[in-house]
N, C-alpha and C positions, 0 to 999 in steps of 0.2 A: 504532633505526628513526626516520627523520625523518617529518615530516608528509606529505611527498609519497608516501612508501611506505605510510603509514597510511591515506591517503584512500581508495584502492580497497577496503581491508578494511572500513572504516567504511561505505562505500556498500553493499557486499555485505551487511553486517549489517542495514542499514536495509531493504533489499529483502526479505531473509528474514524479518525481524521483521514487516513489513507483510503479507507473504503468509501468515504464520502466523495472522493475525487475519481475513483476508478471508472464509473459510468461516464463521467464527463470526458475522460481521456478516450474511452472507447468511441464516443460520439465524434470527437474531433479527429480521431484516426480515420473513421469512416468518411468524414467530410474531406479530409486531405486526399483520400483515395478518389473521391468523386471529382476533386479538382485536378486529378491526374498528377498528384504529387506522391508517387509511390515511395520515394525515399523518406519523405517526411512522415508518411503513414507508418512506415516500418519503424522509424525511430520512436514515434509516439507509442506504438504498440510494444516495442522493446522496453521502453521506460515503464509502461503500465505493468508489463509482466514482471519487471524487477520489483516494483512496489508490491505486487501480489506475493512474490517470493519473500520480500521483507516482512510482510505481515505474517507469513507462515513462520518465519524465524521468531518474530515477536510473540506469537502464540506459543511456540515451544519454550521460550524464556518464561512466559507467564505460567505455563504448566509446571516448569521446574521450580519457580518461586512458590507456587501453591503446594507443591509436594514437600517443601521444607518444613 
């Protein structure tokens, strides 16, 4: 298997890996809020949102690869 064939597999893995953590981040952001750690909650939420945006970009890259 060459790198061109591996790339979509790797991108799919990255998406799945990121998605497997998103709910955990959400739960910990909530816990940080319950502990009156608003700044920590905000940073966890911001990081989670960045990962969600990253997955969107990975999906776009995958679509581009599949269109070739």
